[in-house]
C-alpha positions as CSV (number, residue, x, y, z in Angstrom):
1,M,-14.6,0.2,99.0
2,I,-15.0,1.1,102.2
3,G,-12.9,4.1,102.7
4,M,-10.4,5.1,105.5
5,K,-11.2,3.6,108.8
6,T,-9.5,4.9,112.3
7,L,-8.4,2.2,114.8
8,I,-6.4,2.3,118.0
9,V,-3.5,-0.1,118.1
10,R,-3.5,-2.3,121.3
11,K,-0.2,-4.5,120.4
12,P,3.0,-3.0,118.5
13,F,3.0,-3.9,114.9
14,F,5.1,-2.7,111.8
15,Y,3.3,-1.4,108.6
16,K,4.1,0.7,105.6
17,G,7.5,1.9,107.1
18,H,6.4,2.7,110.4
19,A,6.4,1.1,113.6
20,Y,2.8,1.8,115.7
21,I,3.0,1.3,119.4
22,P,0.1,0.7,121.9
23,G,-2.4,3.6,122.4
24,E,-1.3,5.3,118.9
25,T,-4.2,5.7,116.0
26,I,-3.7,4.4,112.6
27,Q,-5.6,5.4,109.5
28,C,-6.1,2.6,106.8
29,D,-8.2,1.7,103.8
30,D,-6.9,-1.7,103.2
31,Q,-9.8,-4.2,104.6
32,E,-7.5,-7.2,104.2
33,M,-5.1,-5.9,106.9
34,I,-7.9,-4.3,108.9
35,E,-9.6,-7.9,109.4
36,A,-6.1,-9.6,110.2
37,W,-5.6,-6.8,113.0
38,E,-8.7,-7.4,114.4
39,R,-8.3,-11.1,114.1
40,A,-5.0,-10.7,116.0
41,G,-6.3,-8.3,118.5
42,S,-3.8,-5.7,117.5
43,V,-6.4,-3.0,116.8
44,R,-9.9,-1.8,118.4
45,A,-12.4,0.6,117.3
46,P,-11.8,3.9,119.0
47,D,-15.7,3.7,120.7
48,E,-14.6,0.0,122.1
49,Q,-13.4,0.3,125.8
50,P,-9.9,-1.0,126.2
51,Q,-9.2,-4.6,127.7
52,P,-8.3,-4.4,131.1
53,K,-4.8,-5.4,132.0
54,K,-3.9,-8.9,133.4
55,L,-2.8,-9.0,137.1
56,K,0.0,-11.1,137.8
57,A,-0.3,-13.1,141.3
58,R,2.7,-14.0,143.2
59,K,2.8,-17.4,144.7
60,A,2.6,-17.7,148.5
61,S,2.6,-20.7,150.8
62,A,3.0,-21.2,154.2
63,E,6.2,-22.0,155.8
64,A,6.8,-25.5,156.6
65,G,7.0,-27.0,160.2
66,I,5.5,-29.4,162.6
67,P,3.2,-27.8,165.3
68,V,4.9,-28.4,168.8
69,E,3.6,-28.0,172.0
70,G,5.8,-25.7,174.4
71,E,6.8,-22.2,175.5
72,A,8.7,-21.3,172.6
73,E,7.3,-18.6,170.6
74,E,7.8,-19.8,167.2
75,N,7.8,-23.7,166.4
76,L,10.7,-24.4,164.8
77,V,10.9,-28.3,164.2
78,G,11.5,-28.8,160.3
79,K,11.8,-24.9,159.5
80,V,14.4,-24.0,157.3
81,P,16.8,-21.6,159.5
82,K,16.3,-17.8,158.2
83,T,19.5,-16.5,157.5
84,E,20.9,-13.5,155.8
85,T,21.8,-15.6,152.6
86,R,18.8,-17.3,152.7
87,K,16.3,-14.1,152.1
88,R,14.5,-13.3,149.0
89,K,15.8,-10.6,147.1
């Protein structure tokens, strides 16, 4: 028997009547459960560096339109008109 092992929770889970949340510490001596949590990525050792958060990117694209030579400030051929109802929220 190895004894009690202290771990830091990465993902929320429920164990022995207690809901553990990320950042909380847990002490456990059940080696089977410790191995299962580590395989699932639910816990980490206190000396291990936390994983960086994944950044979510927003989609971006160029406005549709056909380039036209002329004296207008903006090429409007083929573009959807910008109105109040079409603005993103």
